[in-house]
C-alpha positions as CSV (number, residue, x, y, z in Angstrom):
1,M,121.0,186.6,105.8
2,E,123.5,183.9,106.0
3,E,124.0,184.7,109.6
4,N,120.4,184.4,110.5
5,I,120.1,180.9,108.6
6,E,123.1,180.0,110.7
7,N,121.6,181.3,113.9
8,N,118.3,179.4,113.2
9,N,119.9,176.2,112.5
10,I,121.9,176.4,115.9
11,E,118.7,177.4,117.8
12,N,116.6,174.2,116.0
13,T,119.5,172.1,117.0
14,S,119.7,172.9,120.5
15,E,115.7,172.6,120.9
16,N,115.9,169.1,119.5
17,V,118.6,168.1,122.0
18,N,117.4,166.8,125.3
19,F,120.1,166.8,127.9
20,Q,117.7,165.9,130.9
21,S,118.2,162.5,132.5
22,R,115.7,159.8,130.9
23,L,115.1,158.4,134.4
24,D,114.0,160.5,137.4
25,L,116.9,159.4,139.9
26,S,116.8,162.4,142.2
27,P,114.8,160.7,144.9
28,L,117.2,157.6,144.8
29,Q,120.0,160.1,145.2
30,E,118.4,161.8,148.1
31,S,117.6,158.6,149.9
32,I,121.5,157.4,149.3
33,E,122.9,160.5,150.6
34,K,120.6,160.4,153.6
35,I,121.6,156.8,154.4
36,K,125.3,157.9,154.0
37,A,124.9,160.8,156.5
38,E,123.1,158.4,159.1
39,I,126.0,155.7,158.7
40,G,128.7,158.7,158.9
41,T,127.3,159.6,162.2
42,V,129.1,156.4,163.8
43,I,131.3,155.0,160.9
44,V,134.6,157.2,160.3
45,G,136.0,156.8,156.7
46,Q,135.1,153.8,155.0
47,H,133.3,155.5,152.2
48,K,134.1,153.0,149.2
49,M,132.7,150.0,151.4
50,I,129.7,152.2,152.2
51,D,129.0,153.0,148.5
52,Q,129.6,149.3,147.7
53,L,127.0,148.1,150.4
54,L,124.4,150.7,148.7
55,V,125.3,149.7,145.0
56,A,124.6,146.0,146.3
57,I,121.2,146.9,147.8
58,L,120.2,148.7,144.5
59,S,121.5,145.6,142.3
60,N,119.7,143.1,144.6
61,G,122.9,141.5,145.5
62,H,124.7,139.6,148.3
63,V,127.8,141.2,150.0
64,L,130.8,139.5,151.7
65,L,133.0,141.6,154.3
66,E,136.3,140.5,155.1
67,G,138.8,142.0,157.7
68,V,140.4,141.5,160.7
69,P,138.2,141.4,163.8
70,G,137.4,145.1,165.1
71,V,137.1,147.1,161.9
72,A,133.5,147.8,162.1
73,K,132.3,145.1,159.6
74,T,129.2,144.1,162.2
75,I,128.5,147.6,163.2
76,T,128.2,148.9,159.7
77,A,125.6,146.0,158.7
78,K,123.6,147.0,161.9
79,L,123.6,150.7,161.1
80,L,122.6,149.7,157.5
81,S,119.7,147.7,158.9
82,K,118.7,150.6,161.2
83,T,118.3,153.0,158.2
84,L,115.9,150.7,156.2
85,N,112.3,150.0,157.8
86,I,112.7,146.2,156.8
87,G,113.1,142.9,158.8
88,F,116.5,142.1,160.3
89,S,118.1,139.1,161.3
90,R,121.4,138.5,162.9
91,I,122.9,134.9,162.8
92,Q,126.2,134.2,164.4
93,F,128.1,131.4,162.6
94,T,129.7,128.6,164.9
95,P,131.5,125.3,164.1
96,D,128.7,123.5,165.7
97,L,125.8,125.2,163.7
98,M,123.2,123.1,162.0
99,P,121.6,123.8,158.6
100,S,117.9,123.6,160.7
101,D,119.5,126.6,162.8
102,I,119.4,128.7,160.1
103,L,116.6,127.6,157.8
104,G,114.0,126.2,160.4
105,T,112.8,122.5,161.3
106,S,109.6,120.7,161.0
107,V,108.1,120.1,164.7
108,Y,105.3,117.9,165.5
109,D,102.1,119.6,166.7
110,L,100.5,117.3,168.8
111,K,97.1,119.2,169.1
112,K,96.7,118.9,165.2
113,S,98.7,115.5,165.0
114,E,100.8,116.9,162.0
115,F,104.3,118.3,161.4
116,E,104.4,122.0,161.2
117,F,107.5,124.1,159.9
118,K,108.8,126.6,162.2
119,K,110.9,129.0,160.1
120,G,114.5,129.8,160.9
121,P,116.2,133.2,161.2
122,I,117.0,133.4,157.7
123,F,113.2,134.4,156.9
124,S,113.9,137.9,157.0
125,N,114.7,140.9,154.7
126,L,118.4,141.7,155.7
127,I,120.2,139.1,157.1
128,L,123.4,139.8,158.9
129,I,125.8,136.3,158.7
130,D,128.5,137.1,161.5
131,E,131.9,135.0,160.8
132,I,130.3,133.1,158.1
133,N,133.9,130.9,157.6
134,R,133.5,129.6,161.4
135,A,130.6,127.1,160.4
136,P,131.5,123.6,158.4
137,A,130.7,123.2,154.9
138,K,127.3,121.6,155.3
139,T,126.1,124.6,157.3
140,Q,127.4,126.8,154.6
141,A,125.8,124.8,151.8
142,A,122.6,125.5,153.3
143,L,122.6,129.0,152.1
144,F,123.3,128.0,148.3
145,E,119.5,127.6,147.4
146,V,118.2,130.7,149.8
147,M,121.0,133.3,148.4
148,E,120.7,132.5,144.7
149,E,116.7,131.7,144.4
150,R,115.4,133.6,147.1
151,Q,113.4,130.4,148.4
152,I,113.8,127.3,150.6
153,T,112.9,124.0,150.1
154,M,112.1,121.8,153.0
155,D,110.4,118.3,153.3
156,G,109.1,118.6,149.7
157,T,107.7,122.2,150.2
158,T,109.0,125.4,148.7
159,Y,109.0,128.6,150.7
160,L,109.4,132.1,149.0
161,L,111.0,134.6,150.9
162,E,110.0,138.1,151.0
163,A,111.6,140.7,149.1
164,P,114.0,142.4,149.4
165,F,116.2,139.6,150.4
166,L,120.1,140.6,151.1
167,V,122.6,138.7,153.1
168,I,125.5,140.8,154.3
169,A,128.4,138.3,155.6
170,T,131.5,138.8,157.4
171,Q,134.4,136.8,157.7
172,N,138.0,136.9,159.3
173,P,140.9,136.3,156.9
174,I,141.3,132.6,156.2
175,E,144.9,132.5,157.9
176,Q,143.2,132.9,161.4
177,E,142.7,129.8,163.3
178,G,139.3,128.2,163.5
179,T,138.1,129.2,160.2
180,Y,136.8,127.2,157.3
181,R,137.7,128.3,153.6
182,L,134.1,129.1,151.9
183,P,133.1,126.8,148.9
184,E,133.6,128.3,145.5
185,A,129.9,127.9,144.7
186,Q,129.1,129.9,147.7
187,L,131.7,132.5,147.0
188,D,129.9,133.0,143.6
189,R,126.6,133.9,144.9
190,F,128.2,137.1,146.4
191,L,127.8,140.1,144.3
192,F,130.8,141.8,146.0
193,K,133.8,140.8,148.2
194,I,134.8,143.9,150.2
195,N,138.1,143.9,151.8
196,I,138.2,146.3,154.9
197,D,141.5,147.7,156.0
198,Y,142.9,149.5,159.2
199,P,141.9,153.0,159.5
200,K,144.5,155.7,159.2
201,L,146.0,157.5,162.0
202,D,143.5,160.4,161.8
203,E,140.6,158.0,161.3
204,E,141.6,156.6,164.3
205,I,141.8,159.4,166.3
206,L,138.3,160.6,165.1
207,I,137.2,157.0,166.2
208,I,138.3,157.4,169.6
209,Q,137.0,160.8,169.9
210,K,133.5,159.7,168.7
211,E,133.5,156.8,171.2
212,H,134.6,159.3,174.2
213,L,131.8,161.6,173.3
214,L,129.2,158.9,173.3
215,Q,129.4,158.5,177.1
216,N,126.5,156.0,178.0
217,Q,124.7,156.7,174.7
218,G,124.5,153.4,172.4
219,K,126.1,153.6,168.7
220,L,122.5,152.9,167.2
221,D,120.2,154.9,169.1
222,N,119.8,158.0,167.2
223,I,120.0,156.5,163.6
224,K,116.7,157.3,161.6
225,T,115.0,155.2,159.1
226,V,115.5,156.4,155.7
227,L,114.0,153.7,153.3
228,T,110.9,151.3,153.4
229,S,110.6,147.7,151.7
230,A,108.4,149.4,148.9
231,E,111.0,152.0,148.2
232,I,114.1,149.6,148.0
233,Q,112.0,147.5,145.6
234,K,111.1,150.5,143.4
235,Y,114.5,151.5,143.3
236,Q,115.9,148.2,142.3
237,A,113.2,148.1,139.5
238,L,114.3,151.7,138.4
239,V,118.2,150.7,138.3
240,K,117.4,147.9,136.0
241,Q,116.2,150.2,133.4
242,I,119.4,152.1,133.3
243,I,121.1,152.2,129.9
244,V,124.0,150.2,128.7
245,E,125.4,150.6,125.2
246,P,126.0,147.6,123.2
247,Q,130.1,148.2,123.2
248,L,129.9,148.5,127.1
249,L,128.4,145.1,127.1
250,E,130.8,143.7,125.0
251,Y,133.7,145.4,127.4
252,I,132.3,143.5,130.2
253,A,132.2,140.2,128.5
254,K,135.8,140.8,127.3
255,L,137.0,141.5,131.2
256,V,135.5,138.4,132.2
257,V,136.6,136.0,129.3
258,N,140.1,137.3,129.7
259,T,139.8,135.9,133.5
260,R,139.4,132.3,131.9
261,E,142.3,132.9,129.5
262,N,144.8,134.3,131.9
263,A,147.8,132.3,132.4
264,F,148.1,133.3,136.0
265,L,144.5,132.2,137.0
266,Y,143.9,128.5,137.7
267,L,139.9,129.3,137.7
268,G,138.4,132.1,135.9
269,A,134.9,133.9,136.4
270,S,131.6,132.4,135.2
271,P,128.8,134.2,133.3
272,R,127.4,134.8,136.8
273,A,130.2,137.4,137.0
274,S,129.1,139.0,133.9
275,I,125.7,139.7,134.9
276,A,127.2,140.9,138.4
277,I,129.4,143.6,136.8
278,L,126.4,144.7,134.6
279,N,124.1,145.2,137.7
280,A,126.7,146.6,139.6
281,A,127.6,149.2,137.2
282,K,124.0,150.2,136.8
283,G,124.3,150.6,140.7
284,Y,127.1,153.0,140.4
285,A,125.5,154.9,137.7
286,A,122.4,155.3,139.9
287,I,124.1,156.7,143.1
288,R,126.1,159.1,140.7
289,G,122.6,160.5,139.3
290,R,123.3,159.0,135.6
291,D,120.7,157.0,133.7
292,F,123.6,155.4,131.4
293,V,126.5,153.4,132.5
294,T,130.3,154.6,131.6
295,P,133.4,152.8,131.3
296,E,134.4,153.9,134.8
297,D,131.3,152.2,136.5
298,I,132.5,148.9,134.9
299,K,136.0,149.1,136.1
300,E,135.0,150.2,139.7
301,A,132.4,147.1,139.7
302,A,135.0,144.7,138.5
303,I,137.4,144.1,141.2
304,P,134.8,143.7,144.1
305,V,132.8,141.4,141.5
306,L,135.8,139.4,140.3
307,Q,138.4,138.6,143.1
308,H,136.5,136.2,145.0
309,R,135.4,134.4,141.9
310,V,139.0,133.5,140.6
311,I,141.6,131.4,141.8
312,V,145.3,132.2,141.5
313,T,147.6,129.5,140.4
314,P,149.7,127.9,143.2
315,E,152.9,129.0,141.3
316,R,151.5,132.7,141.5
317,E,150.3,132.7,144.7
318,M,153.5,131.4,146.3
319,E,155.1,134.6,144.6
320,G,152.6,136.8,146.7
321,I,150.6,137.6,143.7
322,T,147.0,138.3,144.4
323,S,143.7,138.2,142.5
324,V,143.2,141.9,142.8
325,E,146.6,142.4,141.1
326,I,145.8,140.2,138.2
327,I,142.3,141.5,137.6
328,K,143.7,145.3,137.7
329,Q,146.3,144.1,134.9
330,I,143.5,142.5,132.8
331,I,141.4,145.8,133.3
332,E,144.4,147.8,132.1
333,A,145.1,145.5,129.0
334,I,141.7,145.5,127.6
335,E,140.8,148.7,125.5
336,I,138.0,151.1,127.0
337,P,135.3,151.5,124.2
338,R,134.5,155.1,123.5
């Protein structure tokens, strides 16, 4: 008799527990895997970078790619644009580039006897800014409004940009000649800064083999489109609904506040960084098929979100300590919520 009661209780309990995901993320996951497969036909390795780019799209954030010339920064951005059925625009930053070359300018129309605004290349969905640190400060400052507010104000008129709007900027390391350091205000507008390293030996061999097999074909010729503009916006809205427990929100806050109190950092991260970690962690959860954020998602988002938003003190910088090392120390020092 007692055994029957216990069995009934177990059955009732299992009926009441719902192990299914509260959000249907399977179409999103399928699309992400298709994009990875398309990019993987050309790009060898760099799985972490590709994941970060896809998380940025889902989180509706901009990306800064840093690496020496020739490590596939530009080609990756182009490949990504080919898998998305949205507007694409490429802007090559040079020392003589003016803000009007990016945003557009007012031109006098003789027939209408009035000025007409001619939109610049920034009016698109996916913008590739190549070598962003080769343009002077006034040209870089022209991106402040458009990156944060998705709008441009010219001659007293505000022009809204069509969603989705994502900037992928590439830059060479600061130590190289002919480059300008990006202002902190602009760096803060990038969701991620992604450092791209040289490939390993086996990856380098595979790169050469793929190039040899291409013969007269272009790298982008056979890339298929996976997502439309409407689907991207739908998935971005879906990612916003991913569940984050209160203790994880507190964990994010502690990570960011600790950057302001760290003796090794001259400048800590702003509240914009906290929001960026939150959105990026949701993106990581989504591409892994989960409708809830885990501490691991937050830890994975923390370094690419924070490394360009903090400034190491001159003394520690002279010792060769980097912002990434300090952020890792902060992550290890804070207790992970259970």
